[in-house]
N, C-alpha and C positions, 0 to 999 in steps of 0.2 A: 464439241462433246455434248451428248444428251444425258440429262439426269432427270430423275423423277422427283416431283415435289407433291406433298399432300395438300390438296386444296382446302380440306376441311380442318386440318390441324392448326394452321395459322392463316386464316382466310384473308385475302386481299381483294376487296370489292372490284377495283379497277382491273386487276389481272383476271379475275373470274369473268368479267365482261369481255375481255379479249378472247378468252377461251371460248366463250359462247359464240361470239360473232366470227371469229377466225377459224374455228374448228367445227363446232356443232352445227351452226346454221347452214354452212355449205354442204354438210354431209347428210342431213335429215330434212325431209319435207315438213312443212308447218304442222300437218296433222299428227306427226309422230314426235315432235319436239316440244317439250315443256317450255313455257314462257321463261324469259330471262329471269324475272323476279322470283319464280318458283325455285329455279336451280341456284341462283345466287343466294337467296335467303336461306335455303336448305343447307347449303355448304357453310354458310356463316352462322348457322345455329339459331336463326331468328325466324325461320319459316314454320309453317304448320306441318311440313313433312321433313323427316330426317333424311339427309342426303350426304353421301361421302364421295370423294373424288380424288383422282390422281392426275397429274399433268406431266407429260414429257416436255422438258424445257431445254432449249439450246441457248447457251449463254445465260445472261442474268434475267432476261425478260421476254424470250421468244418462245411462245407455246407452239409445239409441233404435233402434239397428240394428247388425248385425254381419255379417261374412263370414268364414268359417272354411275354410281350404284345407289339403290334405295333399300335400306334395311326395313323389312316388315317383321318386327320383333314378335308381334302377337302370333304369327303363324310360323315363325322360325325360318323365314325365307329371305334371302338376299337376292334382289333383282338387279342384274347388270343392265341398266337402262340404255347407256350409250357408250360406244367405243369409236373414236374418230381419230384419224391421222391426217394431217395436212397433205393435200394432193401431191405436192412435190417431194414429200418425205415418205411416201408409201413404199412398201417392199424393201425396207431397210431395217426391219426387225423391231420397229417402235411399238406396233400393236402387241406383239408378243411380249416385249419388255413391260408394257403397262399391265397386260393380263397376268403375267407372272408376279408382278409386284402386288397387284390386287389380291391374288391368291394368297400370298404370304402375309398380307396385311389384314385381310378381312375374313377369309374362310374359316379360320380357327376360332372365331369368337364363340364363347360358350352357348349363346342363344341360337347360333346359326346351324340349322339342320340341313338346309337345302340351298343351292345356288342355281339360279336360272337366268336365262336371257331370252328376250323376244326378238326374233329376226324375221325379215320378209321371206316368204316362200318364193324362191326365184321363178317358179312356174307362173306366177301371177304378177310379177313386177319386172318391167323392162330395165335394161341397163341404161343408166343416165350418168349423173355426176359420180355416182358410186355403182358398183356392180353387185347385185344381190347374190349371184352365183359364186362370185369370188369371196364375198363375206361368208357364205355358208361353208365354203372350202376352208377358210381360215378357222372358223369355229370347230369344224371337224378335226383339223390338225391339232387343236387344243383339247380334244377329248369330248366335245359336245355330243350328247345323245338326244335324239328326238323323242319327245313324248308322243305316243300314238293317240292323240286326241286333238280336236280343233282348238283354235285360240284366236282371239282378236284383242287388239289393244284398246283400252278405254279412251274416251275423249280427253285431250289435254287442255282444251278450251271448250266452253259451252257451244260456241258457234261453229266448231269444226266437227267433222265426222269421226267416228271410230275408224280404226285401221284393221281391215279384215284380211283374211288369208295370211295370217302370221303363224310362224312356228314358235312353240315354247320348248326350249332346249334346256337340258340339265348339264351343268358344268361340274357340280360336286354334290355329293349326298352322304350324310352321316347315316350310320346304321338305324337311327331312330326314324328316319324318313323312308327307309327302304322296306318293301314288302318282303315277308319271309318266304312266301311261295308265289310262283308265277304260273298262271295257267298256260297250257301248251298252245291253245288256240286263241286268236284275237276275237274279242267280242265285237259287235257292231259299233260299240262306243269307241273302241280303240282304233278303228280304221282297218284297212286291209293292206297288207304288204305283199307285193308281187316279187320281192327279192328274197326268195327262200334261202334259209340258212344263215342269214345275216342278223338275226335278232341277238340281242346282247344277253338275254336271260335275266335281265334286271328289271325291276319295276319300282315305282314310287307309290307309297300309300296314298290313296285318294283323299283320305281325311286331311293330310297335310296340304294338298293342292286345293281342296275346297276352302280351307281356312285362308289360304293365300288369295284366292279369287275374291272372297268376301272383303278381305282387308284392302286389297289393291283397288278394287272398283269403288269401295266406299271412300277411300282416300281421294280417288281421282274424280268421281262423279257424284258422290253423296249417297246417303243411305236409301233414298227412294229408288235409285237404279237397282240396287241389290234386292230390294223388297219386291219390286213389281215389274221391272223392265222385261219385256218378252224375250229379247235377245240374250240378256244376261241369264234369265231363268233357263233358257234353252241350253246355254253353255254350262251352267252350274249342274243341271240335271245330267248332262253328258258325262261329266266327271264323276257324278255320284252313282252312276248305274253299275259300277263294279268296285271291288275293294281296293284295286290297285290299277295303275296305268303303266303299261309296258313301255320299255325303251328300246330303240333301235339305233345303230350308228347313223349319224346325220347324213353321211354320204349316199345313203340309199333312198333319199327323199323322193327321187323321181319315180320310184316304184311303190310309193305309199299313197293310198287313196284315203284322204281325210274328209269327213263330212264338212260341208260349208254351212255357215249360219243362215237360217231362213230370214231374209230381210224384208221389211215392209217397203212397198214402193215409195219413192220420194214424192213428197207433196209440195 
């Protein structure tokens, strides 16, 4: 029998370490995965970042799946950072169980205006230990909508690169985060969709997303990145070029053309 436990309500350091090594590390490459100490300390309430998490557990102490989220209260955004299920337990409903439990546990918080997740664009990531296309299909089944704007993940360690060609998807939005009007045509900032007729007619206020970007990148890379880094400023300006960012169903991503960040040659 599988049950869900709250990793941050009554944290157990050794069990959190098992979750990290048995579930998260096999599912995410080093450049995408926060260090153990960041996740462990955040869940235990002693880190610099607030982190919440749920674990699917079989029996008394066997972790089989987890979901880890980052509350950015200043911008009113909850970021679902990681969702992982042990390889031999996939396709058994555990990911859905965790996401449903996360929805009922976290989404209704008074401060939370918007829930987002960052996922790999399957067009740029080959299938390996995990399958990015399958992940995208999972998120689509759970109502994820794609923001028509580029995105990359900040560095999780100073010596590691950023993670480019990522999607930022919306899982839940309160009225305060939604735009009241949506333009009929995509601007160049939004990207170009070749799948006509599949737009959702919904959009997120750029102001909310801009605050989130500043808070997220400051927490991850420090204030200097937000103030002067060329890649971040390019991304930030893309979001700020219009009042709202349109949403489309995630399953049409193959027909969406998103700008890619101009990157400096490696030295």
